[in-house]
C-alpha positions in Angstrom: 13.0 -3.9 19.3 10.0 -1.9 20.3 9.6 1.9 20.7 6.4 3.7 21.9 5.7 7.5 22.6 3.4 8.7 25.0 0.9 9.5 22.2 1.1 5.7 21.3 3.3 6.2 18.0 4.7 2.8 17.9 7.8 1.4 16.0 8.6 -2.3 16.2 10.9 -4.7 14.3 10.0 -8.4 14.2 13.1 -10.4 13.7 11.2 -13.6 12.7 9.4 -11.9 9.7 12.2 -9.3 9.3 9.7 -6.5 9.3 9.8 -2.9 10.6 6.3 -1.5 11.3 5.7 2.1 12.2 2.1 2.8 13.4 0.6 6.3 14.3 -1.9 6.9 17.1 -4.8 7.0 14.5 -3.7 3.5 13.0 -1.8 4.6 10.0 1.0 2.2 9.2 4.1 1.7 7.1 5.7 -1.8 7.0 9.2 -2.4 5.5 9.7 -6.2 5.0 13.3 -7.2 4.3 12.5 -10.8 3.9 10.0 -10.1 0.9 11.5 -6.7 -0.2 8.1 -5.1 0.1 6.8 -1.9 1.5 3.2 -1.5 2.5 1.3 1.7 3.3 -1.9 1.2 5.2 -4.6 3.8 5.8 -7.4 1.4 7.1 -7.8 -2.4 6.6 -9.6 -1.4 3.4 -7.0 1.0 2.0 -3.6 -0.2 1.2 -0.7 0.2 -1.1 1.9 -2.4 -1.5 5.1 -2.2 -3.6 7.0 -5.5 -4.1 8.9 -7.6 -6.7 5.6 -8.3 -8.6 4.8 -4.6 -8.9 2.3 -2.1 -7.2 -0.9 -3.2 -5.6 -3.4 -0.5 -4.7 -6.4 -1.7 -2.7 -9.5 0.1 -1.6 -13.2 0.4 -1.4 -12.9 3.1 -4.0 -10.0 4.1 -6.0 -9.9 7.3 -8.1 -7.0 8.5 -10.5 -6.9 12.1 -11.4 -4.6 13.9 -13.9 -4.8 17.5 -14.7 -3.1 17.2 -18.0 -2.7 13.7 -19.3 -2.8 10.0 -18.0 -1.2 7.2 -19.8 -1.7 3.5 -19.2 1.0 1.3 -21.0 1.9 -2.3 -20.9 4.1 -4.6 -22.8 1.6 -7.3 -22.1 -2.0 -7.9 -21.5 -4.3 -5.1 -20.2 -7.5 -6.2 -18.4 -10.5 -4.2 -17.4 -12.9 -6.4 -15.2 -16.1 -4.8 -13.5 -19.8 -5.3 -13.3 -20.1 -2.0 -15.4 -17.5 -0.4 -17.4 -17.9 3.1 -18.9 -15.5 4.6 -21.3 -16.0 8.1 -22.4 
């Protein structure tokens, strides 16, 4: 099934991959994949948010997290910080 408006808003369902993809005229997209149980929001090829059974994956050239009052990072397992330079203040 494919639907397209005059402004090129597209919605298509791929029965082979069981994925519904909605794409805006400027290239923003959301993909709902029934086969993998995942949801992917994509702003550009370099900025993507994926939710799946493994958790949440946030990809981008630069990622900032801002909290006005408090930010907590918790894990019941291993927490890793990897980078060419890490600053803690």
